[in-house]
LUMTIBA-570191 format. One line per 8 residues: number of its first residue (from 1); their letters; for each residue y, z, x of C-alpha. Coordinates in steps of 0.05 Angstrom, whole numbers, plus 5000, padded with zeros to 4 digits. Each point is the difference from the previous one (the first is absolute). Layout:
NUM) A) Y:Z:X  ...
***
This chain:
1) DFTDIIQL) 7757:3408:5572  4949:4953:5034  4947:5056:5006  5002:5015:4926  5000:4930:4971  4956:4962:5048  4936:5025:4967  5016:4971:4931
9) PVVKIKVS) 4958:4937:4985  5058:4959:4977  5037:5015:5065  4941:4978:5042  4999:4933:4964  5073:4984:5008  5017:5035:5066  4981:4941:5044
17) SLLHKLAL) 5047:4949:4972  5056:5051:4998  4991:5020:5073  4997:4926:5020  5071:4992:4972  5025:5064:5033  4969:4977:5067  5038:4935:5000
25) SHSETFKT) 5069:5034:4993  4989:5062:5042  4945:4979:5049  5010:5048:5061  5020:5060:4957  4946:4987:4951  4948:4992:5053  5014:5068:5028
33) IIQSVCMD) 4999:5031:4931  4933:4970:4983  4967:5021:5065  5028:5070:4992  4974:5005:4928  4931:4976:5022  4996:5049:5058  5020:5056:4952
41) SVLPIELE) 4933:4987:4964  5029:4997:4930  4970:4932:4982  4930:4976:4982  4969:4965:5059  4997:4930:4968  5074:5004:4983  5016:5019:5071
49) TELLNITG) 4966:4938:5025  5040:4955:4954  5067:5033:5017  4989:4998:5075  4983:4925:4994  5068:4991:4966  5034:5029:5063  4971:4943:5042
57) EEPEKVAD) 4956:5043:5045  4941:4966:5036  4935:5008:4960  4963:5032:5059  5056:5051:5010  5004:5013:4927  4926:5013:4998  5004:5048:5059
65) DLCASDEM) 5059:5037:4971  4966:5005:4933  4937:5029:5032  5042:5050:5039  5040:5017:4938  4937:5007:4958  4971:5048:5051  5065:5040:5000
73) KRQRLDYI) 4996:5003:4925  4929:5028:5001  5018:5052:5052  5062:5021:4963  4961:5005:4936  4950:5043:5034  5053:5047:5026  5031:5005:4932
81) EQYKQQIT) 4934:5014:4966  4981:5052:5051  5066:5037:4988  4991:4994:4925  4931:5033:5006  5030:5053:5047  5052:5018:4947  4946:5000:4944
89) HSLLEKYC) 4957:5047:5041  5059:5046:5014  5020:5005:4928  4928:5013:4976  4996:5054:5053  5066:5030:4981  4975:5009:4928  4933:5027:5025
97) LKSKEDSS) 4960:4939:4978  4945:4969:5042  5000:4930:4969  5028:4955:4948  4942:5020:4954  5015:5073:5008  5075:4990:4988  4985:4961:4936
105) LHFSLMFV) 4959:5058:4974  5050:5053:5021  5061:4967:4971  4966:4981:4935  4981:5073:4990  5063:5035:5021  5057:4951:4991  5029:4993:4931
113) EPLIHKED) 5060:4953:5003  5061:5031:4971  5046:4967:4950  5048:4952:5035  5061:4970:4965  5027:4940:5037  5071:4974:4998  5019:4936:5037
121) RQVKEKCR) 5067:4983:4971  5058:4976:5041  5034:5049:5044  5065:5001:4958  4959:5021:4939  4964:5053:5039  5062:5031:5027  5042:4994:4937
129) SKSDSGMP) 4980:5067:4973  4976:5059:5042  4984:5070:4978  5020:5068:5028  4931:5003:5031  5004:4931:5031  4950:4967:4954  5015:4938:4958
137) CGTEELTD) 5034:5025:4935  4945:4974:4956  5041:4954:4958  4966:4940:5031  4930:4978:4976  4944:5015:5046  4935:4961:4999  4935:5033:4977
145) NVKISVLF) 4956:5034:5050  4980:4954:5058  4944:4996:5051  5016:5011:5074  4984:4929:5017  5057:4975:4953  5051:5033:5045  4985:4951:5056
153) ERNCTSKT) 5011:4937:4959  5057:4959:5030  5031:4931:4994  5027:4993:5071  4967:5016:5067  5061:4986:5042  5036:5062:4976  4977:5072:5010
161) HAILLVGI) 4967:5027:4937  5023:5072:4992  4964:5047:4950  5026:5068:4983  4954:5053:4969  5038:5057:4971  4980:5061:4958  5002:5076:4995
169) PGTGKTMI) 4957:5041:5048  4925:4998:4989  4998:4936:4957  4957:4963:5051  5046:4959:5044  4964:5017:5065  4933:4991:4967  5021:4930:4981
177) THRICYEW) 5016:4984:5072  4929:5024:5017  4973:4955:4946  5038:4941:5028  4970:5012:5068  4930:5006:4969  5009:4936:4961  5021:4963:5062
185) AVGELGDF) 4942:5029:5040  4950:4973:4950  5032:4932:4996  5035:5007:4932  5070:4984:5030  4980:4937:5037  5071:4974:5006  5013:5050:5056
193) KFIFPFEF) 4968:4993:5068  5026:5067:5026  5022:5064:4967  5042:5054:5035  5005:5066:4961  5051:5054:5023  5020:5068:4974  5072:5021:5009
201) RELNLIHK) 4978:5072:5011  4964:4976:5064  5057:4953:5019  5044:5061:5000  4967:5022:5063  5024:4937:5039  5068:5015:5029  5007:4943:5050
209) YVTLRELL) 5020:4928:4988  4943:4950:4989  4986:4926:4994  4967:4966:4942  4937:4990:5043  4998:5075:5017  5005:5018:4928  4941:4953:4980
217) FSLFLEPG) 4955:5014:5059  5019:5065:5034  5014:5039:4937  4943:4967:4959  4943:4965:5038  5001:4965:5067  4959:4935:4999  4935:5006:5040
225) SNPEEIYQ) 5014:4934:5035  5054:4947:5006  5058:5039:4970  5049:4944:5022  4963:4948:4957  4996:5047:4940  5071:5020:5005  5023:4928:5003
233) YIIDNPQC) 4957:4985:4938  5036:5057:4964  5068:4970:5020  4980:4930:4980  4966:5019:4934  5038:5056:4967  4978:4979:4932  4932:5024:5019
241) ILIIFDGL) 5022:5070:5017  5003:5061:4954  5039:5063:5025  4999:5066:4961  5051:5056:5007  4979:5062:4960  5047:5057:4983  5071:4976:5013
249) DEFLGQIS) 5026:5064:4969  4967:5039:5057  5033:4959:5055  5049:5041:5041  5036:4940:5031  5066:4973:4974  4989:4932:4968  5062:4956:4997
257) HDALQENK) 5003:4933:4965  5075:4988:5004  5006:4974:5072  4938:4960:5010  4999:4954:5061  4967:4933:4992  4967:5008:5068  4929:4972:4992
265) DTERLVPI) 4978:5020:5071  4937:5038:4987  4995:5023:5072  5062:5043:4997  4994:5075:4998  5023:5031:4936  4992:5067:4961  4946:5004:4948
273) SELFTCLL) 5052:5001:4946  5030:4933:5023  4931:4970:5008  4983:5018:4930  5066:4970:4974  4990:4935:5040  4930:4991:4970  5024:5016:4930
281) HGIFLSGC) 5057:4950:5004  4958:4946:5033  5038:5000:5064  4933:5013:5036  4939:4964:4974  5034:4962:4943  4947:4982:4951  4956:5061:5008
289) TVVVTCRS) 4985:5049:4943  5028:5071:5005  4977:5056:4954  5045:5064:4998  4986:5063:4959  5048:5055:4985  5016:5051:4950  5047:4983:4943
297) KILKNIPM) 5058:5044:5022  5019:4959:5062  5000:4933:4965  5076:4993:5007  4995:5002:5075  4957:4936:5001  5032:4931:5004  4975:4971:4934
305) QAIDVVAE) 5024:4931:5021  4943:4998:5051  4947:5019:4949  4961:4947:4962  4955:5045:4958  5012:5070:4975  4937:5033:4973  5005:5070:4970
313) VLGFNHER) 4935:5040:5009  4993:5043:4937  4935:5036:5013  4944:5007:4946  4995:4997:4925  4943:5027:4956  4953:4942:5017  5010:5008:5076
321) VEKYVASF) 4993:5075:4998  4933:4991:4965  4980:4948:5052  5020:5047:5058  4960:5058:4969  4939:4954:4992  5004:4982:5075  5013:5072:5022
329) FPEEEIRK) 4943:5030:4958  4935:4958:5007  4960:5049:4958  5008:4982:4926  4996:5071:4973  5057:5029:5041  5041:4937:4990  4996:5005:4924
337) KVLFHLKE) 5023:5074:5005  5060:4982:5043  5021:4942:4955  4994:5046:4940  5045:5053:5031  5051:4948:5020  5002:4970:4930  5006:5068:4969
345) NTKLMHMC) 5058:5021:5047  5055:4949:4993  5043:5033:5054  4943:4996:5049  4987:4929:4984  5073:4981:5011  4998:5036:5067  4941:4955:5017
353) FIPALCHI) 5046:4939:4992  5024:5015:5070  4938:4979:5042  5013:5054:5055  4999:5054:4947  4941:4967:4965  4959:5011:5064  5020:5074:5004
361) VCICLEHL) 4984:5009:4925  4930:4970:5011  4988:5046:5060  5019:5061:4957  4960:4979:4940  4938:4987:5044  5004:5069:5028  5008:5034:4934
369) LQASSSTS) 4946:4961:4964  4949:5010:5057  5016:5073:5004  4988:5005:4923  5069:5028:4993  5039:4996:4936  5050:4942:5000  5050:5046:4968
377) QLPQTITQ) 5015:5020:5073  5028:4931:5014  5068:5000:5032  5058:4978:4957  5051:4977:5052  5000:4957:5063  5012:5062:5042  4942:5037:4971
385) FFVFMLTI) 4954:4941:5014  5020:5001:5073  4988:5075:5003  4932:4991:4968  4983:4941:5047  5016:5044:5061  4950:5054:4979  4947:4946:4983
393) FLKKEQKA) 5007:4969:5070  4994:5069:5032  4937:5018:4959  4965:4933:5016  4990:5019:5073  4975:5070:4987  4924:5011:5002  5003:5061:4954
401) SIPETRLL) 5041:5011:4938  5064:5039:5019  5050:5027:4949  5065:4960:4999  5043:5059:5021  4957:5014:5061  4997:4926:5017  5076:4992:5000
409) KKFRPLIT) 5010:5063:5042  4946:4976:5050  5037:4935:5013  5072:5027:4991  5023:4990:5072  4975:4927:5003  5028:4982:4930  5067:5031:5021
417) ELCNLALK) 5000:4958:5064  4982:4938:4960  5057:5015:4951  5048:5010:5058  4981:4933:5029  5012:4967:4933  5070:5030:4994  5018:4984:5070
425) GLDEKKTV) 4977:4928:4989  5046:4994:4938  5058:5031:5038  4992:4948:5055  4980:4945:4952  4933:4994:5033  4934:4985:4966  4955:4984:5059
433) FYLEDISK) 4983:5054:5051  4971:4995:5071  4951:5046:5036  5056:5039:5031  5029:5016:4932  4937:5036:4975  4964:5060:5028  4926:4996:5020
441) DLKSFAPC) 4979:5046:4941  5040:4959:4950  4967:4937:5025  4932:5029:4989  5019:5029:4931  5044:4950:4962  4961:4935:5008  4933:5028:4983
449) HGLLSVFD) 5028:5032:4935  5033:4934:4979  5070:5027:5010  5019:4953:5058  4975:4929:5014  4989:4974:5070  5010:4929:5022  5017:4956:5060
457) VKKMDSSN) 5073:4988:5016  5016:4938:5043  5043:5013:5062  5042:4947:5037  4947:4990:5051  4951:4980:4946  4961:5066:5008  4985:5047:4944
465) DAGYSFVH) 5021:5072:4990  4975:5048:4947  5049:5007:4941  4998:5053:4946  5032:4996:4931  4995:5034:4933  4957:4959:4951  5063:4982:4962
473) LSSQEFFA) 5073:5014:5006  4996:5042:4936  4948:5043:5034  5048:5012:5059  5056:5018:4950  4954:5051:4966  4982:5035:5064  5072:5000:5022
481) ALYLMISR) 5021:5034:4936  4943:5050:5006  5024:5019:5070  5069:5021:4971  4963:5046:4952  4951:5033:5047  5033:5003:5067  5033:5067:5023
489) TVTEAALN) 5050:4961:5038  5029:4967:4937  5049:5048:4966  5032:4991:4931  5064:4973:5035  4958:4949:5040  4965:4979:4936  5066:4989:4965
497) KKLSLKSK) 5021:4951:5054  4939:4957:4987  5016:4997:4925  5049:4942:5004  4994:4951:4943  5064:4958:4993  5020:4986:4928  5016:4928:5015
505) WNLKYKPK) 4951:4947:5022  5041:4985:5063  4974:4933:5023  5058:4952:4988  5036:5004:5066  4950:5029:5049  4925:5003:5008  4961:5061:4976
513) NEITENFH) 4974:5035:5062  4950:5047:4967  4927:4979:5000  4982:5052:4948  4988:4985:4926  4963:5059:4970  5020:5058:5047  5046:5034:4950
521) IFLSGLSS) 4947:4989:4945  4947:5035:5040  5048:5058:5016  5012:5007:4926  4926:4999:4985  4988:5056:5051  5052:5043:4965  4952:5002:4940
529) KDCQSFLC) 4968:5066:4983  4932:4965:4999  5010:4988:5076  5019:5072:5017  4930:5027:5018  4987:4936:5041  5065:5012:5038  4987:5074:5012
537) DLAEHSEI) 4931:4983:5031  5034:4953:5050  5067:5035:5012  5016:5033:5066  5046:5047:4962  4999:5045:4940  4990:4982:4929  5072:5023:4985
545) LVQKKQKT) 5027:4946:5045  4957:4947:4968  5030:5020:4932  5070:4997:5028  4988:4931:5027  4975:4978:4932  5059:5029:4966  5046:4964:5050
553) IIEWIVKL) 4969:4932:4979  5007:5016:4925  5073:5016:5011  5010:4935:5038  4969:4959:4942  5049:5035:4952  5060:4983:5045  4978:4928:5005
561) AETQLTGP) 4999:4995:4924  5073:5023:4999  5022:4939:5039  5010:4930:4973  4937:4961:5015  4985:4924:5002  4938:4977:4965  4950:5001:5057
569) KLIELCHC) 5023:5070:5021  4996:5024:4929  4927:4978:4998  4989:5034:5067  5030:5064:4971  4951:4993:4940  4942:4993:5050  5022:5062:5037
577) TYETQDLA) 5005:5040:4936  4933:4974:4975  4965:5020:5064  5019:5073:4988  4967:5001:4933  5053:5052:4981  5017:4994:4927  5061:5045:5005
585) LAQRIAEL) 5027:4958:5057  4987:4936:4960  5040:5029:4942  5057:5019:5044  5003:4932:5035  5000:4966:4931  5060:5041:4982  5037:4982:5063
593) LKLKYELK) 4985:4925:4992  5030:5005:4931  4990:4945:4948  4998:4932:5033  4953:4972:5052  5023:4934:5028  4949:4961:5041  5022:4934:5026
601) NFRLAPVD) 4971:4945:5043  4938:5029:5034  4926:4999:4984  4967:5057:4962  4928:5017:5005  4958:5041:4949  5003:5060:5048  5076:4996:4999
609) MTALSFIV) 4999:5000:4924  4953:5060:5000  5049:5040:5043  5058:4979:4956  4965:5019:4935  4983:5069:5031  5075:5014:5003  5018:4968:4933
617) NHGTCLVC) 4945:5036:4961  5018:5068:5027  5073:4994:4985  5032:5032:4938  5043:4942:4977  4990:4927:4982  5016:4948:5053  5016:4927:5010
625) LEFAGCPM) 4956:4959:5046  5030:4936:5026  4961:4949:5042  5040:4941:5024  4969:4948:5044  4941:5045:5016  4934:4964:5010  4942:5044:4974
633) ELDCLDVL) 4927:4993:4985  4980:5005:4928  4964:5064:5014  5068:5033:5007  5011:4992:4926  4936:5041:4986  5032:5057:5035  5067:4987:4968
641) GECKNVYS) 4969:5006:4931  4985:5073:5015  5073:5017:5010  5017:5041:4939  5074:5016:5016  5027:4931:5001  5052:4980:4949  5024:4935:5032
649) LRFRNKKY) 4959:4950:5038  5032:4940:5033  4968:4941:5038  5037:4942:5030  4961:4951:5043  4986:4925:4998  4928:5014:5020  4985:5036:4935
657) GNSFALAL) 4966:4953:4952  4946:5002:4947  4949:5037:5042  5051:5054:5013  5019:5003:4926  4925:5006:4980  4989:5057:5048  5064:5035:4978
665) SKNICGMK) 4982:4994:4925  4934:5036:5014  5034:5060:5030  5067:5005:4964  4966:5031:4939  4990:5064:5040  5074:5010:5013  5015:5038:4936
673) SLKNLRLT) 5072:5017:5021  5021:4929:5014  5066:4980:4965  5025:4941:5042  4961:4943:5031  5030:4944:5041  4956:4945:5028  5051:4948:5026
681) AGRITSVG) 5006:4940:5047  4925:4988:4997  4953:4943:4981  4972:5027:4934  4977:4948:4949  4965:5002:4933  4937:5032:5029  5037:5060:5028
689) ADALTRSF) 5044:5006:4940  4941:5005:4952  4970:5056:5041  5067:5039:5005  5014:4996:4924  4930:5027:4985  5012:5059:5046  5072:5017:4980
697) IYCPHLEE) 4978:5023:4930  4964:5057:5034  5062:5025:5033  5028:5048:4947  5070:5010:5032  5014:4931:5026  5073:4982:4979  5021:4945:5049
705) ISLQDNHL) 4964:4941:5028  5026:4949:5048  4962:4937:5022  5061:4965:5025  4993:4939:5046  4926:4984:4991  4964:4938:4972  4995:5016:4926
713) KIEDMIMF) 5006:4949:4946  5025:5004:4930  4933:5020:4969  4993:5057:5051  5067:5027:4982  4985:4999:4926  4937:5039:5015  5044:5054:5034
721) LELFSKME) 5049:5002:4942  4941:5014:4954  4991:5065:5038  5058:5029:4961  4958:5001:4938  4948:5043:5036  5044:5043:5044  5053:5038:4961
729) QLKKLDLS) 5030:5032:5061  5011:4932:5036  5076:4985:5003  5014:4950:5056  4965:4936:5024  5026:4957:5057  4969:4931:5004  5057:4964:5034
737) NNEINVNG) 4993:4946:5054  4933:4975:4976  4977:4931:4980  5038:4988:4935  5047:4949:4972  5057:5005:4948  4952:4987:4941  4956:5054:5025
745) ILDLATEA) 5057:5049:5002  5015:4984:4927  4928:5012:4982  4999:5068:5036  5066:5021:4966  4970:4985:4933  4937:5040:5018  5041:5058:5028
753) AKWPSITD) 5040:5005:4936  4936:5023:4963  4998:5065:5037  5061:5046:4983  4977:5052:5052  5016:4954:5057  5063:5023:5039  5001:4948:5055
761) VYIR) 4961:4935:5013  5022:4958:5060  4973:4927:4997  5051:4958:5035
***
């Protein structure tokens, strides 16, 4: 590519002699090419002079042409710089920042970068194994946490660079796109001249066909002057363009990648779905950078062959939670109290690993501590936190202190209307609402109480219209679930129709149409006895009907447990049960799930493990937990160590190495009922083996150990054999498929013969 390479010093030195040779053999064609390249303003001015001389132009004409070309260059650069400043101002205004200095202070205070794991393997490796939930199965090694800027590293500018950000709801995908816009606005992403951010929830409102130019200008920002020049620059320099599409899982259009047409005409009218596809595949603006965010569950519907980088957004860890708390609470005294309560409450800390929930927890803790209330009143579930947050937001706008019951009854009609809007939106797969969707009273009530956000929505004529949305999709799901519980129009039969949770993760052959993720979890949480008084204060009907609806939800949870569930749905069932905080229900669910929990090929978070352990610990029998190809943070093992009713624990994953073994060894001692441990197909070496052998002696009932298919050497295996002298109950040891030769096998056989209690040792 002439534009890319011409700036290299070695090219400038040698280009003259090379072009002389080309000019001799292709004089007329070459002359046209050189003149065209010079007029396109991609060359330094001194190089233009030399190249035009090669074409044989008269010196006077060359000088005149160069002056004209130079003037055109300056004008074009002015137009480009003006539009860049126009975009910068627009983005700073969008995020309520007056200047770059303000933006720097704001983002440094309130933006804590979530954990990001990047995978940039070849497409075949990416697609080789997929989970039920659509995420990579976790058997491939991911790099350590990376910075946002690393995602934009590329080797080739002639091909579109597609970046996919995936993750569960609330982990910070949208906030990362805001951060990217901020970094560009303050000059930290200097490789891009222009940035064009879009949200699919707003693109859903565009029903007509559009051109590429209309997408960039009419639906984002129309240039203040010379739009033709600027658009031509975009077409000619796609490598300088960054386009962001946030929330693919919320897009209502049908995206097809099977019958793509290689029609590069950017002036043709196409639906938004096709325009997105053409940009992603490089049919339009080949060489630009495209960032797409989506929830994990629709990953199978994305053409992975078009993706260069897959980055999984994992949310926070302990360090990032502390950093967020430090930015949220500037006063040292209250900050220390909050951190103390989080460190004392492991479940609460793990809830904060999801940034969206971390924000809600901070709001609730701030209110409790400022009100001098006892933190024993802290909510225990996600649903309870949303309930608490609603009452806090209502109280903030009251001049005088009003009891919670009176406050809820005072605003009951408006809260019910808000809940109805939320449910209607979910039914219509709608997350952005216009003025005509909302009553005058609700427009006055919801935004000022922080329950709806207001923003500008671009229309096709480049004008703005007021748009309304819930602060997060999870918030919309909570209010939609609340409507089913408090509305007099929703009967038990109508509630039953909403309780549809398929046992299979049905994504293989058709896209998942639902935009909900936590709707059933919130419904389950509202069935809790702890929420009964809250519901009665808001309900348009009697307390008896509230109780009947709660009973209907409990019965649905039981019915769901009676079906055969895949791994992700099993975890969702555990979350639903945990939200009820009903110990008798947890015991019944444990009985229905029986003895074996098989979890395969999807990521597990600490909050998932908390919900799982709630079921296991309240069961009456010992169970087998099997994790195959499940990526998990090491904090999950802290929760797992509290599971007292586990007799068999099985892990199979090539990602599990020494750090995993070290974390497991610290927690396995607490599993007093453990009889069988399998840690296979991993990357454990001497370091992990040493930690495990030290912990095994504190497991009084451990009878079988399997470390098959790891990276153990002969000395490691002998160390495991020596366990038989310390553990009388140990009967079976499987060390097969490790790094051992024939002589090593003989040494092990000799060592094994010393221990008559051994029943089976596998060392092939």
